N, C-alpha and C positions, 0 to 999 in steps of 0.2 A: 632492491633498490635504491636507487641513488636520493639522497636529500633535496629536496628542492630551498631555493632561498628565492629575494624578493630584490635580489641583480639578475636573475638569470635568465637571460636574452628569452628565450620557450616564458616563460612566468610572465616577461610584461608583455607578451604577443595573446594572451588570454584574453578572454571576453571577461567585464567583471563579473558578471551573474556566474562566469565558472570561479571563481578565485575561494572560492569553500573550501571546496572537497579537497578532502586530505591525500588524495592523488600527488596533487600539483608544490601541497607545503607539507612539514610536520610542524608545522606553530604549531601551538596550542592557542586556539581561537578564542580569548577568555570572555570576547566580545557575543561568542556563540552560545557559547556556555550561558552566559549570564541570560541572555535573551532568550534561552530555550528552555529555563529555570523558570523565568517571569509567564512564557507563555505555557507550560507544564503546570500551577499553580492555578491559572484560568480557567485552563482544556480542564485539569483532573479535579479542583476543587472546586468548583463554581461553574461549569458549562455542562457539562458530563453528570453530572451528582446535584448541581439546583435544575437546570434545567431537562435536560435529555437525565434519563437514569444508563447509563451505560454499565452493562453487566459482563461478562468476559465468562466464558464456557473455558476452560483446558488452563493450559501453566507452559509460559515464556519461560521459568528460568531453567528448568532438564531441557529442553528446547536449546536455551542460551549458553549452553553449558558445553554441549554438545555439538554443536554448530552454528562456530563464529562465521560462515560464510552461508547466506541463506537468498535465495528470491521467494518472497512473501508476495505469494498471488492469492487476490481477492476478488468476488463479483462485483461492480463495477452500477452503483444508479443512480447518484445522489452525490452532493459538493461534500455532505456529510463525508466517506468514505475513507477518505487521505487523513482526515486529523483525529477519526475514529482510530483507527489504527492504533495510530501514534498516541493517542489516550490511554489506548489497551493493554501497549507496552512499557513497564516500569522507568522511569526515568534514568534511572544509570544505566541500561545499556542505548540512551536517544542516541549516543557523540556517533555507534555505528550502524546508526537506521537512517536509509535516506529513501526520497520515494523519487520515483520515474515521473516525471509530472508535467501537465504538453506544457510547451514553451509562449505558444500562442493565447492561453489563459493566464499561466502562477507570473508568466516574467513581462508582461502587457508594458507595464508600467514602472517608476522606479518602490514607489508602496509596494504594488505586490510582490515586482521581486525583490525590496527588503523582505518580509516577511517569508515566503518561499526559499529566500538564500540562510534566513538563521533561524526561524521557528520553524522550519520543517525538512530542510536537507535537502530543497529539490534539487534534482538533477533536471535540465531540462528537458525535452523530449520535441524537435523538429516534426509533429507529423505529417509534412510533407516534406519530409526530406527527402531526396532520390539520392543521396550520392550516400547514405549511408552512415555517415559520421555519429547517428547518435546512438546505433546499434556500437559500430566501436569505441565511441566513449564508455556504453554500456561492460562493456565483455573488456576491457582494459581496468575498468576499478573492480570488476571480478575476483581477475588475475592477479593483480598488484594490490590488492589489500585483503590484510591478515583476516579482519575482520569488518564487514558488513551485508546486512542486513539491509536489503535492496527493496521496496515494496511496487509493485507493480501490478498494474492492472490487466491482464490480456485482452478482456474481449475491446480492450482500445478507444471505447470511449464506454460515455454513461446511456444505458438502456432507457429508451423510451417508457416501456411498457412496465417495465420493472420486472420481468424472464430474462433469467443470465445466460450469454449468444453466444455463438461459439467464439473460441479463442482463437487469438492472430497471431500467426507463424512464431514470431520476437521470441514470445515468453521461452521461447521452445528452446529456438534460436540460441540465444543466452547462454542456457543453463547446460548443452551441449559443449559451445565452444569452448567454455571452462569448468565443468563436471561443477556444477555448482546443485545442491537441492532444491529442492522449491518444497514450501512451508502454505499450504491449504487454510485457509480464512475461509470462515463463510458467513458473512454482513445481511444481520434477521433487522427487519425494521427499518430501513434508510431508506425502501424510496415509498412506503407512510409518515414520513416524518418530513422527508426533503425533497420531492419527486423534482423529476426536471422543469421544468418553468416554472418553478415556484417560487416566487424572490423573496424566502430566507425558509427554517427549518420550526415546526412546529413540536410545542413541549409532547410527549414519549417517554415511549422503552425499547434501548435498541441492543441488541444481543451480539459478541462476535464466537464466534466457535472455533478455534483454534482445533484443527486438523490433523492427519498426519504431514512427515515428510519424505516427501517422494522423487524418486532417484532423478538425474535429469533423461528428458525420453523426447521421441517422436511426440506435436502438437496433439494429434489424436489419443495416442497412449495417457498423455496429462490433462488432458477434455472430459476422458470417456472416468477417467479413477476422478478424477475432480467430481461430477455427477454422481458418483457410488457415491463421494463424501457427501456431498448435497443433500441426495436424496431420501439420505437416511435422515437430514433431520427436516426437513420439510418439502414434499415429493410437489408441489406446486408452487418449487423456484423456474421449472424450466416449461420454455413452452409444449402443451404436447402437439404428442404427432400432427399435423394435417391441419390446424389448426393457424389460422392468416393474425401477423399479429396483429392490425387493427383490432379483432374482435378483442371483447372482457375478457381481463383474468381471471381465474379464479380466485377463490377468497384463500387464505392458507390459510394449512392445519393450524388450525390453537396449538402454540406450543406445549400445553398442559397436556394432550391428550398425545405427544409423542412419547419415540423413546430419546432419555435425556441421548446426547454424544459428549464422552470425558468426562469431568471430573461434576460436580455439582458450581450453578455460577455462581459468582464471586464480583465484589462489586471490582473497578478498574483500582491494581495498583498505586499505590503512589511511586 
């Protein structure tokens, strides 16, 4: 892949919110590195240690060694989800981590755009895109970058009741078009700490379970395998068959009563 530079005509035509992406420039972005380091200190050393206790069950190091390109998929019910995953991944890998983020939320004003660009490494996804430009952008990144972990929430939007919804087809499309495997994560506790509609998160415990890596496949198969992985941890994570969405949700099974998945839980690594 050819290097890009600031005099390139195509570079000049790029929207401002896309110029941080490594596909478009191989220049070392020192500003992003410094800002992400500061953000990692805030996340790891304060927010997810002093305010919310983040626990990680699994090992990202071995996965990073064996899988330079991954679609990292997880359940989605809270604004905590993306930052919690980022905090769980060791900082040394952050420059290869990107988040598929809703353009109509994370890129709505200069402050959010700056934060999303430099701290999250967010890729703007237009949820009303009819031309498939967001899909093509993600596919191009996955095909051209030697290392990329793209975090994506296959439900498409936050769950209103905390139950995991069926997956949208996009994650399967990305995976099959680029032969990129998928890493399963399950976020436990985000619904209780910061549900949809609440102004801010409350203190508590959040656990991220690092699951298996699944090969590319059709969305029905990916959803079925993800459901198998999650129900081993929390049988109440999915809505019971026949239950309407507005009915009260079942209380989750206490964590101490479940069989553990993977290694013993540890604090998120620096």
